[in-house]
C-alpha positions as CSV (number, residue, x, y, z in Angstrom):
1,M,99.2,140.8,129.2
2,G,96.5,139.2,131.4
3,D,96.1,137.2,134.8
4,A,94.9,134.2,133.5
5,T,95.2,131.3,136.1
6,G,94.3,128.2,133.3
7,K,95.7,126.1,130.7
8,V,94.8,125.4,127.2
9,W,96.0,122.1,126.1
10,F,96.2,121.3,122.3
11,I,95.6,117.9,121.5
12,G,96.6,115.5,118.7
13,A,93.1,113.3,118.2
14,G,95.3,110.7,115.7
15,P,93.8,109.8,112.5
16,G,90.3,108.6,113.4
17,D,90.2,105.6,115.2
18,P,88.9,107.2,118.6
19,E,91.6,104.7,120.2
20,L,94.6,106.1,118.8
21,I,94.7,108.8,120.9
22,T,97.4,108.8,124.2
23,V,96.4,108.3,127.1
24,K,97.3,111.7,128.4
25,G,94.9,113.0,125.7
26,R,92.5,111.2,126.5
27,R,92.5,112.4,130.7
28,L,93.1,115.4,129.6
29,I,89.7,115.7,127.8
30,A,88.4,114.1,130.3
31,E,89.3,116.9,132.9
32,A,88.7,119.6,131.0
33,D,86.3,122.4,131.6
34,C,85.9,123.2,127.8
35,V,86.8,120.9,124.6
36,V,87.2,122.6,121.3
37,Y,87.6,120.2,118.5
38,A,87.7,120.2,114.8
39,G,84.8,118.6,113.9
40,S,85.5,117.9,110.4
41,L,88.0,115.6,111.0
42,V,88.0,114.4,114.8
43,P,85.5,111.6,115.4
44,R,82.4,112.6,118.2
45,E,83.1,109.1,119.9
46,L,86.5,110.5,121.2
47,L,84.9,113.3,122.6
48,A,82.7,110.8,125.0
49,V,84.9,110.9,127.9
50,A,84.1,115.0,128.5
51,R,82.8,115.0,131.8
52,P,78.7,116.1,131.7
53,G,77.8,119.5,131.5
54,V,81.2,120.8,129.5
55,P,80.6,122.5,126.5
56,V,81.5,120.7,123.3
57,I,81.9,122.8,120.7
58,D,82.9,122.2,117.2
59,S,85.3,124.5,115.7
60,A,84.7,123.7,111.9
61,P,82.3,127.0,111.1
62,L,84.2,129.4,113.4
63,S,87.1,131.6,112.6
64,L,90.4,132.1,114.6
65,A,89.3,134.8,116.4
66,E,85.9,133.2,117.8
67,T,87.8,129.8,118.6
68,H,90.5,132.0,120.4
69,A,87.6,133.5,122.3
70,L,86.2,130.2,123.6
71,L,89.7,129.3,125.1
72,R,90.5,132.5,126.1
73,Q,87.5,133.0,128.1
74,C,88.1,129.4,129.8
75,A,91.3,130.0,130.4
76,R,90.4,133.6,132.0
77,N,87.9,131.7,134.6
78,G,90.8,129.5,135.8
79,G,89.6,126.2,133.3
80,M,91.3,123.9,131.7
81,A,90.6,124.0,127.7
82,A,91.1,120.9,125.5
83,R,91.8,121.8,122.0
84,V,91.7,119.2,119.8
85,H,93.4,118.5,116.5
86,T,93.6,116.0,113.8
87,G,96.3,113.7,113.7
88,E,99.6,115.2,115.2
89,P,99.5,119.0,116.0
90,S,102.7,119.9,114.5
91,L,102.3,118.8,110.9
92,Y,100.1,120.7,108.9
93,G,98.2,122.3,112.0
94,A,97.4,125.7,113.0
95,V,98.9,125.7,116.9
96,R,101.3,128.6,115.8
97,E,98.5,131.1,115.0
98,Q,96.4,129.9,118.2
99,A,99.8,129.9,120.2
100,A,100.5,133.4,119.1
101,L,97.1,135.0,120.4
102,L,97.0,132.9,124.0
103,D,101.2,134.0,124.3
104,A,100.1,137.6,123.8
105,E,97.7,137.5,126.9
106,G,99.7,135.4,129.1
107,I,97.7,132.3,128.7
108,A,99.8,129.3,129.3
109,W,99.3,126.4,126.7
110,G,101.1,123.0,125.9
111,V,100.8,120.3,123.4
112,V,100.0,116.5,123.6
113,P,101.5,114.8,120.7
114,G,99.2,112.6,118.3
115,V,99.5,109.7,115.7
116,S,99.8,110.9,111.9
117,S,97.6,109.6,109.3
118,A,100.9,108.3,107.4
119,F,101.9,106.0,110.5
120,A,98.4,105.0,110.8
121,A,98.5,104.0,107.6
122,A,102.1,101.7,107.4
123,A,100.4,100.2,110.4
124,A,97.6,99.4,108.6
125,A,99.5,98.6,105.4
126,R,102.3,96.7,107.5
127,V,104.7,98.2,106.1
128,S,108.0,100.0,107.3
129,F,109.5,103.4,106.0
130,T,112.6,102.2,106.8
131,V,114.4,99.0,105.8
132,P,117.9,97.8,106.7
133,G,120.0,97.8,103.5
134,G,117.2,100.1,102.0
135,P,116.3,103.4,102.9
136,Q,117.0,105.1,106.5
137,T,115.6,108.3,105.9
138,F,111.4,109.3,105.6
139,I,110.6,112.5,104.4
140,L,106.7,113.6,105.0
141,T,105.5,116.5,102.8
142,R,102.9,117.7,100.7
143,L,101.9,119.2,97.3
144,S,102.4,123.1,96.7
145,G,98.8,124.4,96.5
146,R,96.7,126.8,98.0
147,T,99.6,126.4,101.0
148,P,102.5,127.3,98.8
149,V,105.8,124.8,99.2
150,P,109.3,126.4,99.3
151,E,110.9,126.0,95.8
152,S,114.1,124.1,97.9
153,E,111.1,121.7,99.1
154,A,109.3,120.8,95.7
155,L,108.6,117.1,95.5
156,P,111.1,116.2,92.7
157,L,114.1,117.9,94.5
158,L,113.0,115.9,97.7
159,A,112.1,112.2,95.4
160,A,115.9,112.7,94.1
161,H,117.1,111.5,97.9
162,G,115.3,107.9,97.2
163,A,114.1,108.2,100.9
164,A,111.0,106.5,101.8
165,M,108.5,109.4,102.0
166,A,104.8,110.0,103.0
167,V,102.9,113.0,100.7
168,L,99.8,114.1,102.6
169,L,97.1,116.9,101.1
170,S,98.0,115.9,97.7
171,A,95.4,113.8,96.8
172,S,93.0,116.4,94.6
173,D,96.1,116.2,91.9
174,P,97.6,112.6,91.8
175,E,98.7,112.7,88.5
176,R,101.2,115.6,89.5
177,V,102.4,113.9,92.7
178,Q,103.2,110.4,90.2
179,D,104.8,112.8,88.0
180,E,106.8,114.6,90.3
181,L,108.4,111.5,92.1
182,V,108.8,109.8,88.7
183,Q,110.6,113.1,87.8
184,G,112.7,113.1,90.5
185,G,113.9,109.6,90.2
186,Y,111.9,107.1,91.9
187,A,110.9,103.6,89.6
188,P,108.1,103.4,88.0
189,E,108.1,100.1,90.1
190,T,108.3,101.9,93.2
191,S,106.0,100.3,95.9
192,V,103.4,102.8,97.3
193,V,100.3,102.5,99.6
194,I,97.7,104.4,99.2
195,G,95.8,104.6,102.8
196,H,92.3,106.1,102.9
197,K,90.5,107.5,105.7
198,V,93.0,105.2,107.5
199,G,90.6,104.9,110.9
200,W,87.9,105.7,109.8
201,P,84.7,103.3,109.3
202,G,85.2,102.3,105.8
203,G,89.0,103.5,105.9
204,D,91.2,101.4,103.7
205,T,95.0,100.7,102.6
206,V,95.6,99.8,98.8
207,R,98.9,98.7,97.9
208,T,100.2,99.6,94.1
209,T,103.1,101.1,92.0
210,L,104.1,104.5,91.6
211,G,103.5,104.0,88.0
212,E,100.1,103.1,88.5
213,L,99.3,105.7,91.4
214,A,97.2,108.1,89.8
215,R,95.1,105.7,88.1
216,T,94.7,103.4,91.0
217,T,93.7,107.1,93.1
218,R,91.1,107.6,90.4
219,E,89.4,104.1,89.8
220,A,89.6,104.2,93.9
221,G,87.3,107.4,94.1
222,F,89.9,108.7,96.8
223,T,90.2,112.6,97.5
224,R,90.4,113.8,101.0
225,Q,92.0,112.3,103.9
226,T,94.4,110.3,101.8
227,V,98.1,109.7,102.4
228,F,100.7,108.4,99.6
229,L,103.5,106.2,101.0
230,V,106.2,105.8,98.8
231,L,108.4,103.2,99.7
232,P,111.4,102.0,98.1
233,G,113.1,98.9,99.1
234,Q,110.3,97.3,100.5
235,D,110.6,94.4,98.0
236,L,114.2,93.5,99.4
237,A,114.3,90.0,100.3
238,P,114.1,89.1,104.6
239,E,117.2,88.0,104.2
240,A,118.5,90.8,102.6
241,S,117.2,93.1,104.9
242,R,117.5,91.8,108.4
243,S,118.1,94.5,111.0
244,R,121.3,93.5,113.1
245,L,119.8,94.7,116.4
246,Y,119.1,90.9,117.0
247,D,121.8,89.2,115.7
248,A,123.2,86.7,118.0
249,D,126.7,88.0,116.9
250,F,126.2,91.6,117.2
251,S,126.9,92.9,120.7
252,H,125.5,96.3,122.0
253,G,125.2,97.9,125.6
254,W,122.8,95.3,127.1
255,R,124.3,92.0,125.1
256,A,127.8,90.6,124.4
257,A,128.0,89.3,121.0
258,R,128.2,85.2,120.9
259,E,130.8,83.3,119.4
260,P,129.6,82.2,116.2
261,S,128.4,78.2,116.2
262,P,130.4,75.3,113.7
263,S,127.9,75.8,111.1
264,A,128.3,79.7,110.6
265,E,131.9,79.6,110.1
266,G,133.1,80.6,106.8
267,A,129.6,82.3,106.0
268,G,131.2,85.9,106.2
269,A,130.7,88.9,107.6
270,E,127.9,90.2,105.2
271,G,126.0,93.2,107.1
272,A,128.8,93.5,109.8
273,E,128.7,97.5,110.9
């Protein structure tokens, strides 16, 4: 164990839009004595707030040991290092192995959450994962590939739940994504949003159906930085999928239910909880 007095912050940079970062994350980058960022996915503009003279280092060509050496040196000198990752650090990131090295040397560290590309794509497409009267569960997953996926988390098994889903890191094989989702029970007519480089210049979202997922992906030329949003229940009529939260006759801890108007009498209690 060492006697480091500095600290390392792992910061989620979001999906690519320099403004989709938390106020805290931006502040820590501005205060950092060293910034190490994933240059293949983190926009350089996001790092413009770093103080003049502070080293801003792209980790894309570095190994784990080389990246750790930079963070360790900053902390050993009593400084604060900002380790900037794409998206949300808890999802498919490399924080655990970096943090283990810091723990082994007694170096303090913390995490600042970020915006996942799945949520950025949903916002850009103006869709919801959960729908009153429809899916109330959201699954975020990926195909098995160079990074294996447990057998219990195979895409057909997850699809069998009928929940809303985001499939990341799988655009190299859209045919397999489509086939396994249909195999799991989603109807080919299920709404799908394909988000490509959302938040980056030229980024886009395309609406299609599950039965057209592979063809649409191939024709658009979407490869890296692509997320598939599977959205059952998206086509429910608004009156059938309206939240009860703001209903006048629905009471909760901050509002008492109002008496129904005469015109509403006899309308029944559909949707009552």
